[in-house]
C-alpha positions in Angstrom: -77.8 42.4 -0.2 -77.8 38.5 0.3 -77.2 36.2 -2.5 -77.4 32.3 -2.3 -77.0 29.6 -5.1 -78.2 26.0 -5.0 -77.1 23.5 -7.7 -78.0 20.1 -6.3 -77.8 18.2 -9.5 -74.8 20.3 -11.2 -76.9 21.5 -14.0 -80.1 23.2 -12.6 -79.1 26.2 -10.6 -81.2 28.4 -8.3 -80.0 31.9 -7.4 -81.7 33.7 -4.7 -81.3 37.5 -4.1 -82.6 39.4 -1.0 -82.5 43.2 -1.6 -82.6 45.8 1.2 -83.7 49.3 0.8 -80.0 50.5 1.1 -79.0 48.6 -1.9 -81.0 50.8 -4.3 -82.1 53.9 -2.4 -79.2 56.0 -3.6 -79.6 55.1 -7.2 -83.4 55.8 -6.9 -82.7 59.3 -5.5 -80.1 60.0 -8.1 -82.5 59.0 -10.8 -85.4 61.2 -9.6 -83.1 64.2 -9.1 -82.3 63.8 -12.9 -86.0 63.5 -13.6 -86.4 66.7 -11.8 -83.9 68.6 -14.0 -85.6 67.6 -17.0 -89.2 67.8 -16.1 -91.5 70.1 -17.9 -94.4 70.8 -15.4 -96.8 74.0 -16.3 -96.4 76.5 -13.3 -92.8 75.5 -12.5 -89.4 76.6 -13.9 -87.2 73.8 -15.2 -85.4 72.1 -12.4 -87.8 73.6 -9.8 -90.6 71.1 -9.7 -91.1 69.9 -6.0 -89.4 66.7 -5.2 -92.4 65.3 -3.7 -94.4 65.8 -7.0 -91.6 64.0 -8.9 -91.5 61.2 -6.2 -95.1 60.7 -6.6 -95.3 60.6 -10.5 -92.1 58.8 -11.1 -91.0 57.0 -7.8 -92.3 53.5 -8.4 -91.3 53.3 -11.9 -87.8 54.4 -11.2 -87.6 52.2 -8.2 -88.6 49.1 -10.5 -85.9 50.1 -12.9 -83.3 50.4 -10.5 -84.0 47.1 -8.7 -84.1 45.4 -12.2 -80.8 46.9 -13.0 -79.3 45.9 -9.8 -80.6 42.3 -10.1 -78.8 42.0 -13.6 -75.5 43.4 -12.4 -75.4 41.4 -9.3 -76.5 38.0 -10.9 -73.7 38.4 -13.7 -71.2 39.5 -11.2 -72.0 36.4 -8.9 -71.7 34.1 -11.9 -68.5 35.5 -13.0 -66.7 35.8 -9.5 -67.9 32.1 -8.8 -67.0 30.7 -12.2 -70.2 29.3 -13.1 -70.6 28.2 -16.7 -74.2 29.7 -17.3 -76.0 28.8 -20.4 -78.3 31.4 -21.8 -80.2 34.0 -19.7 -81.6 33.6 -16.2 -85.3 33.1 -15.9 -87.5 34.0 -13.1 -88.0 30.8 -11.0 -91.2 29.2 -11.8 -92.4 28.9 -8.1 -91.5 32.6 -7.6 -94.4 34.6 -6.2 -95.1 38.1 -7.7 -92.9 40.4 -5.7 -94.9 43.6 -4.4 -92.6 46.6 -4.8 -95.2 49.0 -3.5 -94.3 47.4 0.0 -91.3 48.1 1.9 -88.1 46.0 1.5 -86.6 43.6 2.0 -87.6 41.9 -1.5 -86.6 38.5 -2.3 -86.1 37.2 -5.9 -85.3 33.9 -7.3 -83.9 32.9 -10.7 -83.3 29.6 -12.5 -79.9 29.4 -14.2 -78.9 26.6 -16.7 -75.4 25.5 -15.8 -73.3 23.8 -18.4 -72.3 20.0 -17.6 -69.0 19.3 -16.5 -66.7 17.0 -19.0 -63.1 17.0 -20.0 -62.5 17.4 -24.0 -58.9 17.1 -23.7 -56.9 15.5 -26.7 -53.4 14.2 -26.7 -50.9 12.4 -28.8 -53.0 9.1 -27.8 -55.8 10.2 -29.7 -55.8 9.3 -33.4 -58.0 11.2 -36.1 -58.2 10.7 -39.8 -56.6 13.6 -42.0 -57.1 13.4 -45.6 -55.1 14.6 -48.5 -56.8 14.9 -51.9 -54.8 13.7 -54.8 -54.2 16.2 -57.6 -54.1 13.9 -60.7 -54.3 14.7 -64.4 -58.1 14.2 -64.3 -58.6 17.0 -61.6 -56.3 19.3 -63.6 -58.0 18.5 -66.8 -61.4 19.3 -65.4 -60.1 22.6 -64.0 -58.6 23.5 -67.3 -62.0 22.7 -68.9 -63.7 24.9 -66.5 -61.5 27.8 -67.1 -61.9 27.3 -71.0 -65.6 27.3 -70.5 -65.5 30.5 -68.3 -63.4 32.2 -71.0 -65.7 31.0 -73.9 -67.8 32.9 -76.3 -70.9 32.4 -78.3 -70.8 31.9 -82.1 -73.5 32.2 -84.5 -74.5 29.1 -86.3 -76.8 27.9 -89.0 -78.3 24.9 -87.4 -79.5 23.9 -83.9 -77.7 21.4 -81.7 -78.2 20.4 -78.2 -77.0 23.2 -75.8 -77.4 25.9 -78.4 -79.4 29.2 -77.6 -82.1 30.3 -79.7 -83.5 33.7 -80.3 -86.9 34.3 -82.1 -90.3 35.9 -82.2 -93.2 34.1 -80.2 -96.9 34.5 -81.3 -100.0 33.1 -79.9 -102.1 30.8 -82.3 -105.8 30.3 -82.6 -107.8 27.0 -82.8 -106.9 26.9 -86.5 -103.1 27.4 -86.1 -103.1 31.0 -87.4 -101.6 33.8 -85.5 -104.2 35.1 -82.9 -105.5 38.5 -83.4 -104.5 40.4 -80.3 -102.9 37.4 -78.9 -99.8 37.2 -76.8 -96.6 38.2 -79.0 -92.9 38.3 -77.7 -90.1 39.8 -79.9 -86.7 38.4 -79.5 -87.5 35.6 -77.0 -84.4 33.5 -75.8 -84.9 29.8 -75.5 -82.6 26.9 -74.7 -84.6 23.9 -75.9 -82.5 21.3 -73.9 -84.2 22.7 -70.8 -87.6 21.9 -71.9 -89.0 19.1 -69.7 -91.2 17.1 -72.0 -89.5 15.1 -74.7 -91.8 15.5 -77.8 -91.9 19.2 -77.3 -88.2 19.3 -77.1 -87.9 17.4 -80.3 -89.9 19.9 -82.0 -86.7 22.1 -82.1 -84.3 19.4 -83.5 -82.3 20.7 -86.7 -84.0 23.8 -86.7 -82.4 26.8 -88.6 -82.8 30.7 -88.8 -86.0 31.3 -90.4 -87.7 28.0 -89.1 -91.1 28.2 -87.5 -91.8 25.9 -84.8 -95.2 25.2 -83.4 -95.1 24.4 -79.6 -97.1 24.5 -76.4 -95.6 26.3 -73.5 -97.7 24.7 -70.9 -96.8 21.3 -72.2 -93.1 22.1 -72.8 -92.9 23.2 -68.9 -95.9 21.3 -67.3 -94.6 21.8 -63.9 -93.4 25.4 -63.9 -95.7 28.3 -64.5 -92.7 30.4 -63.5 -90.7 29.3 -66.8 -93.9 29.8 -69.0 -94.5 33.3 -67.3 -90.7 34.2 -67.9 -90.7 33.1 -71.6 -94.0 35.0 -72.3 -93.1 38.2 -70.3 -96.3 37.5 -68.3 -97.1 37.4 -64.6 -97.4 33.9 -63.2 -100.9 34.2 -62.1 -101.6 34.9 -65.8 -100.4 31.8 -67.3 -102.3 29.4 -64.9 -105.1 28.9 -67.4 -103.3 29.2 -70.7 -103.7 26.4 -73.1 -102.8 27.9 -76.7 -100.2 26.8 -79.0 -97.5 29.1 -80.0 -95.3 29.6 -83.0 -91.6 30.2 -82.6 -89.9 31.9 -85.7 -86.1 31.4 -85.1 -84.1 34.5 -86.0 -80.6 33.6 -84.4 -78.9 30.4 -83.2 -75.9 30.8 -80.8 -73.4 28.1 -79.8 -71.2 28.6 -76.8 -67.6 27.7 -77.7 -64.9 27.0 -75.1 -61.7 28.9 -75.2 -58.7 27.3 -76.6 -55.9 26.5 -74.2 -53.3 29.0 -75.4 -51.3 31.8 -74.2 -54.5 34.0 -74.3 -56.1 31.7 -71.8 -52.9 31.4 -69.5 -52.8 35.2 -69.4 -56.5 35.3 -68.5 -56.4 33.0 -65.7 -52.9 33.8 -64.2 -52.0 37.4 -65.5 -50.0 38.3 -68.4 -46.7 36.6 -69.0 -46.8 34.5 -65.6 -47.3 31.2 -67.5 -45.4 30.7 -70.7 -46.6 27.1 -71.7 -49.3 24.5 -71.1 -47.1 22.5 -68.6 -46.5 25.6 -66.5 -50.3 26.4 -66.7 -51.0 22.7 -65.3 -48.4 23.1 -62.6 -49.9 26.6 -61.5 -53.4 25.0 -61.6 -52.0 22.1 -59.4 -50.4 24.4 -57.0 -53.7 26.3 -56.6 -55.8 23.0 -56.2 -53.7 21.8 -53.6 -54.1 25.1 -51.5 -57.9 25.0 -52.1 -58.1 21.3 -51.2 -56.1 22.0 -47.9 -58.9 24.2 -47.0 -61.5 21.4 -47.7 -59.5 18.7 -45.9 -58.8 20.9 -42.8 -62.6 21.4 -42.7 -63.2 17.7 -42.7 -60.4 17.3 -40.1 -62.4 19.5 -37.7 -65.6 17.5 -38.4 -63.7 14.3 -37.6 -62.3 16.0 -34.5 -66.0 16.8 -33.6 -67.2 13.4 -34.1 -64.1 11.7 -32.2 -64.3 13.9 -29.2 -68.2 13.7 -28.8 -67.9 9.9 -28.8 -65.1 10.2 -26.3 -67.0 12.3 -23.8 -70.3 10.5 -24.4 -73.7 11.9 -23.7 -74.0 14.9 -21.6 -76.6 15.7 -19.1 -78.4 19.4 -19.7 -81.0 20.9 -17.8 -83.5 20.1 -20.6 -86.6 21.6 -19.1 -84.9 24.8 -18.3 -83.1 25.1 -21.6 -86.5 24.6 -23.4 -87.9 27.4 -21.3 -84.9 29.7 -22.3 -85.3 28.6 -26.0 -88.9 29.2 -26.0 -88.4 32.8 -24.2 -85.9 33.7 -27.1 -88.2 32.6 -29.7 -91.6 33.7 -28.5 -92.9 34.5 -31.9 -92.1 30.9 -33.1 -93.8 28.9 -30.2 -93.4 25.6 -28.5 -93.5 23.8 -31.9 -90.4 25.5 -32.9 -88.5 24.4 -29.7 -89.7 20.7 -29.8 -88.5 20.6 -33.5 -85.2 22.3 -33.1 -84.2 21.3 -29.5 -82.1 18.2 -30.3 -80.0 19.9 -32.9 -79.4 22.9 -30.6 -78.2 20.7 -27.9 -75.6 19.0 -30.4 -74.5 22.6 -31.5 -74.1 23.5 -28.0 -72.2 20.6 -27.1 -69.5 21.4 -29.9 -69.6 25.0 -28.8 -68.7 24.0 -25.2 -66.0 21.3 -26.5 -64.5 24.1 -28.9 -64.2 26.5 -25.9 -62.2 23.9 -23.8 -60.0 23.0 -26.9 -59.4 26.6 -27.6 -58.3 27.3 -23.9 -56.3 24.2 -23.6 -54.3 25.2 -26.9 -53.9 28.7 -26.0 -55.6 30.0 -29.1 -56.2 33.8 -29.3 -57.6 35.6 -32.0 -56.2 38.8 -33.1 -57.5 41.5 -35.5 -54.9 40.3 -38.0 -56.4 36.8 -37.9 -59.8 38.0 -38.8 -58.5 40.1 -41.7 -56.8 37.3 -43.1 -60.0 35.2 -42.8 -61.9 37.9 -44.7 -59.2 37.9 -47.2 -59.4 34.1 -47.8 -63.2 34.5 -48.2 -62.6 37.3 -50.7 -60.2 35.1 -52.8 -62.8 32.3 -52.6 -65.4 34.4 -53.8 -63.4 35.5 -56.7 -62.1 32.1 -57.6 -65.8 31.0 -58.0 -65.7 33.1 -61.1 -62.3 32.0 -62.4 -60.7 35.0 -61.2 -57.4 33.6 -59.7 -55.0 36.6 -60.6 -56.8 39.3 -58.6 -54.2 41.9 -57.4 -53.7 42.0 -53.6 -54.8 45.5 -53.3 -58.3 44.4 -54.6 -58.4 41.6 -52.2 -57.6 43.8 -49.2 -60.1 46.5 -50.4 -62.8 43.8 -50.8 -62.0 42.2 -47.4 -62.0 45.7 -45.7 -65.7 46.2 -47.1 -66.8 42.9 -45.9 -65.3 43.7 -42.3 -67.4 46.8 -42.1 -70.6 44.7 -42.4 -71.6 43.3 -38.9 -73.2 40.3 -40.4 -69.8 39.0 -41.6 -67.8 39.5 -38.3 -69.2 36.5 -36.2 -68.5 34.0 -39.1 -64.9 35.5 -39.7 -64.4 35.1 -36.0 -65.4 31.6 -36.0 -63.5 30.6 -39.2 -60.6 32.3 -37.6 -60.7 30.0 -34.5 -61.4 27.0 -36.7 -58.3 27.8 -38.6 -55.9 28.1 -35.8 -57.5 25.4 -33.8 -57.1 22.9 -36.8 -53.3 23.9 -36.9 -52.9 23.4 -33.4 -54.7 20.2 -33.1 -52.8 18.7 -36.2 -49.5 19.2 -33.9 -51.2 17.4 -30.9 -53.0 14.4 -31.9 -51.7 11.3 -34.0 -52.6 11.9 -37.7 -54.1 8.8 -39.5 -53.1 10.1 -43.0 -55.5 9.0 -45.9 -55.4 10.0 -49.6 -58.6 10.4 -51.7 -59.5 11.3 -55.2 -61.6 14.5 -55.5 -64.7 12.4 -56.2 -64.0 10.0 -53.2 -63.5 13.0 -51.0 -66.6 14.5 -52.2 -68.8 11.4 -51.9 -67.3 11.2 -48.3 -68.4 14.7 -47.4 -71.9 14.0 -49.1 -72.3 11.1 -46.8 -72.1 13.3 -43.6 
C-alpha cells in the first residue's frame, strides 16, 4: 500500500491511498471461510458449501467491507504516526471518481482531512489575569439565613387573606344570571394563590377574603395569556378552555399562610446536624464558611472564563478549513440540514478553538485525570444538588452512594471528566500566571457574570 499526504495551506489535508490486491486478499479469504462455516444452503451440510458458491454470493460484499476497514485503519494509523492534529472525520475527496471494485486492483482513494491550525497557547508569569474573591458580609449571611428559615418553614391556618397566602376552595361555573350553572364545571378543593393572577382587577377581588367568602371572578380574564394555568385550575385540558368565557364562583374553605422557621436551636440542628452549632454566632460562622467554599467554586469558574478570553485575544484569529469543516458538520447532522450548519458554525468554531487551547494548557501543565478526580467531581455535584434544597449536613456515606449512582450513568461521565479537567487546570494556572486580585460583593459578581 502507498500513502501520501498533501497539506499545502497547513489546514486542508489530502490523504491518498493506493491499495494493491495483496493488501486485502488474505483478510477477504479469511472472512469468506468464516461465511462458509456458517452458511446454511439447502443440499449441503454446514461447512461443506463449495467455496466457489460462497465467493460468488458474498465475494464482492466481503471485499468492499475489508477494503473499507483497511482504509479506516490505515488512515488513523498514518495520522497518529505522523502527529497530524485531525479535526473530525476524514471525508471522501470531492473530486474523487467512484472506485469500481469489480475491476482488478490497484485502487486509489482520496480523503479530505481537516487539520487543526498551529498556534501557541502558552501562559507564564508575565501574563496577568483577574481573580475574584466574593466578600462574605453580613448581608449575604442574612440572606442565607432567611433562605434556610424559609425552607424550614410551615403553613398556618389564618382567618383573613393577605398577599402570598394560599387559598383552598370550591369552584363552580356560573350562568349569565350569576347562578350556579346546571351541569357546569365544578372543582372541589381547588388551590389558588391570587398573587399570581396576572390582571390587577381580578386579583383585587380576593383582597381581605375569609373562610366562607364567595368571590366571583373570570379565570380567562385572570390569566389572559395562559390557557395552561386556566386548565390547571379547572382540571381541564388546555384545548377545552380555549373558548371558555364564563364567570366562576370561588367559595373559600381554607386560608394558609407560610411562616418562616424561627432562627433557633431547631433550625441550627436542621441545617448543620444536631449539636454541631450551639448559638447564632456559630450558626453565622458556619454559614460564612460554607459560602466561602461555594463562592470559591464560582470564582474559579469565572477565572477559567477570563483565562479563555485572555488567551483567545493573545493567539488572535485562527485560520480553519471552513469549507471542509462545514462539510464535516453537515455530514454529522444530516437530519438538520445546511441551515443548521450555517446558524451554528461560528459558535462551534469558538468552542473548537477553546477545546484546542485547553488541550495545550493541559499538556503543558502535566495534568492527568484519575478515577479519584472524577469521583471527587461527582461528589462535588452531589453536594451541590443537596445544597439546592438546603440540605447541608448530608452524611458522607450518602454523598458517596449518590455520586456512585451518577457515575453509573453514561450521560454524566463526560461532564464529570470535563469538570475534573477544569478544576485541576484552574489550580495549576493560578500558580503559573500573575493574579490580579479583585474583591466583589455577591451582587456585583452576579452582575459581572450576567454581563458575559
